[in-house]
N, C-alpha and C positions, 0 to 999 in steps of 0.2 A: 716487839715493835708492832706487829699486826694487831695485837690486843689493844695497844695504846691508840693506834689509828682508828680502830673500830669504836673505841670509847669516845674519841674526839668527834667522830661523825655522829654518834648517838647524841652527844651533848649538843652539837650544832642543830640537829633535827628538832630537838626539844625546844631550842631557842626560836627557830623559824616557826614551828608549829604554834608556839605560844604567841608569837607576834600576830599570826593570822587569826588566831582565836580572839586575841585582844581587839583587832580591827573589826571583826564581825560583831563582837559584842558592842562596840562603840556605834556601828551603823544601825544596829537594831535599836539601841537606846535612842539614837537620833530620830528614828522613825516613830518610836513611842512618844518622844517629846513633842514632835511636830503634830502628831494626832491629838495629843493632850492639849497643845496650845490652840488648835483649831476648835476642839470641843469647848475649851474654856472661853474662847472669844465669841463663839456663836451660841453657847448654851445648849448645844446639841451633842448627844452622846455619839461616839464614833460609829456605832452600828446603825444610827439613824441617818447618817449623812447621805447614803445612797438613796434612801427613801425620799428624802427632801429634794435631792437632785432630780429624781423622777417626777416629783410633783411640779417642780419649777419648769421642767421640760414640757410637761403636759399643759401647764398654764400658758406658757409662751406659745406653744403650737395652737392652742385654742384661740388665743388672741389673734394670731395670724389668720386662722380660718375665718373668724368673724370679720376681720378687716377685709379679707378677700371677697366675702359675700357682699358686704356693703359696697365695696368698690365696683363689683360686677353689676349690682343693681343700678348704681349711678351711671355706669357706662352704658347700660341698656336704655335707661330713661333719658339720656342726654345726647343720643346719637344725632349728629348733624347740627348741634346747637353751639358747641364750643370745641376747642382743641383738646383732645383727650390723649395725646401722645405721651405726655409725662406719666399719667396714671396707668396707661397701658403698659408702659415700659417697666414701671416698678412692680406692678402686679404680676407681670411675667416672671420677674426675678423671685418674687415671694411665693409663686406657685409651687416651688420645690421645697417649701419650708420643712417638710418631714425629714429631709436629709441635710439640712443646713445647720451650722453651729448656732447655739442659742443667741449669742450676741448679735450675729448677723440677722437672725430672724427678728429680733427686737428692733434693730435699726430699720429693716425693710418694712416692718409693720408700722412703725412711726411715720415713715415716708409715705406709705400707702394711705394712711389716715389723712395726712396733710394734703396730698394730691386729690383725694376723694372730696374733701371739703372745698378745695379750690375749684374743682370741676363743677361741683354742684352749684357753687356761687356764680360761676361764669354762665352756666346754663340758665340759672334764675334771672340773671341780668339780660340774657338773650331773650328770654320769654317776656320780660318787662318791656324791652325795646320793641319786640314784635307786637305786643299788645298796644303800645303807644302808637306805633305806626298804623295799626289797624284802625284805631280810634281816629287818627288824623286823616286816614284815607276815607273813612266813613263820613267825617265832618266835611271833607272836600267834596265828596259825592253829593252830600245833602245840600251844600252850598251851590253846587252846579245845578242840582235839581230845582232849587228855589229860584236861581237866576233864570234858568230855562223856562220855568213855569211863569215867572213874572213877565218875561219877554213874550211868551206865547199867549198871555192873558191880555196883552194890549190889542186894540182893534186891528192894528197892522199885522201883528203876530198871528191873531186869530184868522185873519183873511188869508195869510200865506199858508197856514195849516189847512184851512178848509179847501183851498184850491188844490193843494197837493193830495189831500185825502179824496176829494171828489174825482180826481183823475185816476189815481192809483186803485181805488176801491170800486168805483162805479163807471169809470170810463167817460166821465163828463169833462169835456174840454172847456175852452175859454168862453164859448157861447153860453153854455149852461152856467158857468161860474159867474158870468156877467149878470144873469138873472138872479142867481143866489145872492150875489153881492148886494143887489138892490133890495131883494126881499128882506134880508136880515138887517140891512141898514135901516129900513123902515120899521122893522120890529123892535130892534134893540140898539141900533147904532154900533153893532158888533161888540157890545159891552157884556162881559160874562156875568157881571153882578147887576144887570138891569132887572128891575121888577116893575110890572105894570100895576099901578096903584088901583086901577079899576077892577081887575079880576085876579091879580096875583100871578099872572104868567111870568115865568122866570128865565133868565139867561139869554144867550145869543139867539136861540131859535124860539124863545118865548113859549116854553113847554108849560102846560096847565094841567095839573099842578107841576111844579118844578121837580118834585120827587120822582116823576116818571123817568127822568134822566138817570136814575140810579141803575137802570138796566144796562147802562153803558159804563158805569163805574161809580164807586162809592164817593169819589171826590167831585161829583157832578156840580156841587155848589161853588167850588173854588177853582175848577180847571176848565178852561175854555176848550181844550182839545176833547175832553169827555163830552161836553155839551155839543160840540160840532159832530162828533161821531154819532150821538143820538139823533141830532137834527137831520143829518144826511140819510140815516137809515129810516127815519120817520117819513121823509119825502119819498124815498124809494118804495117803501111798503104801502104808502097811502094810495088813494085813487089818482093822485097827481103823477107820480112816477118819475118826474124830473123837476129840477128847480124852475125851469121856464114855465112849466104847467102850474106849479105852485104860485109863481109870481103873477101869472095871468089871473088866477083865481083871487089872489090878494088884491089886485088892482080892481077887480070887478065887485067884490063884496067887502073888502077891507079887512079880511082875515084869511088864514089858510089852515 
């Protein structure tokens, strides 16, 4: 009976062992078949798969590195010009590309490129708007200058300018200005473009030649204020010393 029992156990062991061996063989065959299928679908031999995976990883990480460099350049160049929060956020995520899964690296790289382009475009638009605003401001300033010049070039405007300059620069009050007003009324009627046909004396103070007034400004021919500045300095530096002295001389000899 013991012999029969032992035989039965031996037979059972053979059956079980055979089943495990069969299952192992099937699993191994499945792995071989899967590898063969992958090789057949890609045209790559099994031993080459690891190498190609390494190449893909290196390529993906390189693209990420390039995208980060470009993004950082744009971030640096566009500070204060546009909202950079979206690009800052995605580059922060992509910065750890060396330890991220390849599919996540690819996705973040794509987003980084998109946001880089968007930020660069927004900054360019900001620059365009700033340039347009600068042009508009310059045009407005020029318009104001022209308007102010035109007002200052009228006889009334020139008189107001001369009175203010005479007082602030030379301390000549209303009495001296009264003399100056009569003097230059006689000479040019306070017209900045007056020219004496007899001798060529020019401008409000009737400088001879008119180019003498260039010492007060290159715009002497078109700006009453420049002519007034030269005329006041001329009276002060001459033997007259004051507008009333110059006016007295003009009344006596008809020139000053």
